[in-house]
N, C-alpha and C positions, 0 to 999 in steps of 0.2 A: 368900696370896691369900684374900680373904674370899669366902665363898659368898653367893649372893643367893637369898633365899626368895621365889619367885613364887607360892606357894600362897595367900598372903593377898591380900586386896583383891578388887575386882570384876573380872570377865573383861575388860572394856575396858582397865582399868589394867594387867592382866597382859600383854595383847597389845602395848600401847604400850611397856612396859618391855622386852619381848622384842625388838621391832623396834629399839629404841635400842641394845641391847647386842649385837646380831648383828654389826655392823661391827667392834666392839671385839674380839669373840671371833675373827672371821676374821683380823684383824691379828695377834692373839696366836698363832694357829695357824701363819700364814705365817712369823712370826719364829722359832717353835720349830723350823721345818724347816731353818733355817740357810741359808747362801749356796749357790748351785749349784756343783758340782764342775767341774773343768776338762773331765772326760769328757762332761759334758752340754752344753758350749758348742759351738754349731754353727760350724764353721770358715767363714771368709769366702772362701777361695780355692776354685776348682772341684775340684781334686784332693782337697783336704781334705774337701769335701762328699761326694764320691764314696766316699771311705774311711769317712766317718761313716755314710753310708747303708748301706754293706755291713755295718758292725758292727751297726747297729740291726736289719737284716733277719735277721742270724744270731741276735740276741737274741730276735727275734719267733718264729723257728722253734723255738728251744729252749723258749721260754715256751709256744707252742702245743702242742708235744709233751708238756710237763709237764701242761698243762690236759687234753689228751686222755687221758693215762694216769690222771690223777686221776679224770676222769669215768668211765672204764671201771671203776676200782676201786669207785667209789661206786655206779654202776648195777648192778654185779655183786652187791654186798652188799644193795642195795635197788632192785630193778627198777622199783618204782613211781615212782621219781624220774626214770627215763629219759624223754626227750622223745618224744612221740607223732609218728609220721610223718603226712603228709597222707593223708587217707582217699580211696581210689580204688576203682573197680570194674574188673574185668577179665573177659576170656573167653579160653579157649584157642583158638589158631589151628587151623583145620581146613580140609579141602578141601570144595569144594561145586561145584555147577554154576553157569553164568553165561550170561545171554542179553543181547545188546546189540541195540538197535533204532535204526534210522535214521529220523529224523523228516522227513516230506515234506509240503510245503504243498499244500493241495487246496481245491476249491470244490464246493459242492452245486449240481448242475445237474439240470434236468428231463430225464428220459430221452427225452421226445418234445416237440417244439415244432411249431407250425403257424401259417400265416397265413390270415386270412379275407380273400379277394380276390374282387373282382367279375369277372363274365364279360362284362359289357357296359359301355360308357362311359356316364356320366351323372352328374348332380348328386345328392349325397347328401341325401335328404329327411329321413331320421331315422337317428340313431346315438347311443345313450344310454349306452354302456359307458365306464368309466374304468379307469385302471390299478389293478390289485389286485382288481377285481371277479371273482367266481366266474362261470363260464359253463359251460353244458352243451352237449354235442355236439348239433347240429341247431338250436340256439337262433338266432332271427333277430337278426343283427348290425346290418344296415343295409338301407334301402330306397332304390333309385335312381329318379330321375325319368327315364322312358323316353318322353317326350312324342312324340318323332319316330317311335317305333315305333307308338304309338297312332294317330298321324296316318296312317301307312302302312296300318294295319289298316282304318281307316275307308274309305280309298280302295279297298282291295282288296275290302271288303265290297260296295261299290257295283258294282265290276267283276264280282264274283261273281254279283250279282243279274242283271246283264245277260247274262253268260255262261250262267247257268242257263236264262234265258228262251229264248235262241237255241238252246241245246242241246235243250230240250224241244220246241221247234217243229220243229227239224230231225229229231228222233227221230220225231215224229208223221208228218211227211212221208215219212221213210224207211220207216216201218212201212206206209205206203200205197203204197210203191214210187214215190214222187214225189221228184224231186231226185236229185242224184248222191251217190254214196257218199263222195266226198272232202269234200263240204260237211258231211255228217253227222259224219265223223271229225274234221274241223277244229273243229266246234262242241263235240264231246265232249272233245277234247284241251284246248281253251281253258278249258272249265269245270273239268276235273280239275286243270289246272295252277294255276288260281287257288285251288282248294281246298287244294292242297299249300302254296301260299304263305301262306294263312291259318294252316295248322297250324304252319308255320315261325315265323310272327309270334307265335303263342301260346306256342311254346316259348321264344322270345326274351323275351317279356313275363314269363314265369315266372322268368327269370333276373334280374329286377330286384331280387329279394330275395337278400341275402348271408347265408349261414348259417355257424355255427361248425363247423369240421371235427373238433374234438375237445373233450372236457371238460377244464377246468383253470382257470387264472387268467389274466386279461388282463395281459400283460407290458408291451406298448407300444401306444399309440394313435397311428397315423400320419396318419389323416384324420378330420375331424369333419364334422358336419352343415353343409351349405351348400357344401362343397368338391366339386370335380369329380373323380370317380374314373375310372380307366381300367382296362381288362382286365389282370389280372396284377399291378397295383399294390396292395399290401396296405393294408387299412383298419386292421387291428389284428393283433397277434401274441398267441398263446396258449401258455402253458406248461402241460404236463400235470402236475397235482399228485398223480396217482394212482401215479406211478412216478418216483422220484428216484434219482440216482446221485451218488456221490462221485468226482470226477475229480481225480487227482493227477498232477503233473509230476515223475516220479522221475528222479534222476540216472542216467546210463548205467552208472555203477559198480554199480548194483543190478540190472542185467539178469539176471545169473546167480542172484540171490537171490529174484527174484519169480516165483511160479508161479501158474498158473491154478487157481482154486478155493481158493487159500491164504487162510487167515483172517488178517486184519490188524485192528489196533485203530484206531478212528476217534474223534477228539475234536473237539467243536464248542465252542470256548471261549465264544462269545457266549451259549450256552444252558447252559453247564456240563454238557454231555451227553457221554457216552462209551459206545461200543458196539463189538462185534466183528462183522465181516461178511466174506464171501468176495470175492476178486477175480473179477470177471465178464469182464473184457476187458483184454488187454495190447496196447498199441499196436505196430504193425508197423514204425514208422519212428522215427528219432531226430531231434529238431529240431536242425538244424545251428547255429542261433543260440545256444542255451543248453545243448545236449547233454543233453536230457531226452526221455523218452518217456512217453506217457499210460498211466495205470493207472486202471481204472474199477472201482468197488465198488458193488454193489447195496445200497441202503438197506433194511433190514428193514421190513416193513409196519407194525409197531407204533410206529415212529418217524416215519412220514410226516406225521402230524398236527402234530408239533412242529417239523419242519424246513421251511425255505423255500429256494427256489432262490436261488443266488448268495451264500449264507452261506459264510464262510470256515471251513475245517476243517483238521485235521492228521491225517496217516496215519502210523502207526508200522509199519515193515517190518522183519522180523527180519534183522539184518545179520550177526550172529555168535552162535554158541552153542558151549559147551564144557563138559566135565566134568573132575573132579579138578583144580580150580583153587583157589588161595588168593584169596578175595574178602573185602574188608573195607569197612566203611562209610567214605565220604569224610569224615565228621565226625571220624574218628580220625586222619586224615592231616594233618600240619602241614607248613609250608614255611619253610626258612631264607631269609635275605636273598639268598643266592646262587642260590636256586631249587631247591636240593635238598629232597626230600621225606623226611619221617621220621615214625615213630610212636614212642610210648613203650611199653616192655615192663616188666613187673614181674620183677625179677631178684633172686635171693637171694645175698647176699654174706656171707662168714664174719664179717667184722669189723662191718659196718654193719647187717646184717640185710637186709630187703627194700628195694630202692631202684628208682627209675625210671631206665631206660637208654634212650638214643636208639638207634633202629634205622633207618638210612637205607634207603629202599626205592625200587625202580623200578616205576612203575605202567603198566598197559596200558589196555585199553578200559574205559570207564565208562558206566554207565546206571542211572537211578533211584537216585542217590546211593550206588551201589556201584562199586567199582573192583577190577580184577584186579591182584594184586601179582606182578610177574614175578621180582623178586629182593629179598632183604633179610629175608624171613621164612621160617620153617619150621614145619611142623605141630608143635603142642605149645607153641609160644611163648605166653606170657601177655601179650596185648595189652591195654593200659589203655583201657577204653571210656568211663569217666566220671571226670572230675577231672583229665584230662591237660592241659588248658589252664592255663598258668602254671607247670607243672613245669619243673625244671631237671635236666640230666643228672647222675645220681648222688644226687638228692634222696631222702631217706628217706621211705618211704610205708607206710601201713597199708592192708591189703586189706579190702574190704568183707566183712562176714560172709555176705552173700548174693551171691556173684559170679555173673555171667551165664553160664550153661552152654550 
């Protein structure tokens, strides 16, 4: 067979010649292999195929053992050729303490609320406050029209002038021993009675003004200028902003866990605010509808300016605490399709070296991305903390040079 020299000619010519000759070379190679032997022919019948498969599996096991033996001999003589395992980090399993908190929904409420209500009936002549306005205690909220009282006073003033004249005349006559005593006393009584009525009218007139009973923020406006007000019917409601409480509806399961003056964590998601404060009041009754009881927490003074009444909040109440427990990050816990949970441990084997091994675990309470391991781990086990995702059971691994201690 003649050899072909492709070293001469331009590169494009060499490439074309090579592409032309490849099929010929492939046919020549296949022809040199000769026809397939009978042992390589796949039988047509089912029993024959089963026997053929069994034979091939046996050959594969033998070949695999030979490859593994050869790899061990080569890697033993030249360790640099050995494949590197997947790099992972680990930390030794140890005991620690654990606290679990129950999250309870809550609302920011004003510690004190009040209504600005009139004491007299009348049409509202002026009322300028709106919802959200700040208001001080004693500020004038509204002025009522008390025209009927004014008319009554004018009539009483005229009657008082007459009564006074009659009384003065009767007094002069009485001083001169003229007239009867009963006439003098009647004139005196009439005059004094009208004076008392005038004083009463003046007191009522002063009540035409409606004042704010406390300082705070206007929460609701019930009546406006031009409307008729009546005694006891509120014109507006006021929330005290000088003292706020966090009020939570806690499940009755927490009755034994909640203590007066116990500090709890309060979160206000809308403001991204978090603080600790003591429980100031625990409700004495359980709501039969939802089986909850009220827990009240005083808001520290430094947060009053940031908070507003009716904001939603979350309260975390200590539900469980324990010591000498095995606690791991939930990021390290994986789950099988059947629901079983497991972690990967770094285990040393004589033949393979360090490998990843599945350890099935039972978990308990969890909080803040930490979970109690009730079974499946022991102190000293090397749990893989980084690089565990995607590992398979028995996979060769290499440990990080800086494991987490």
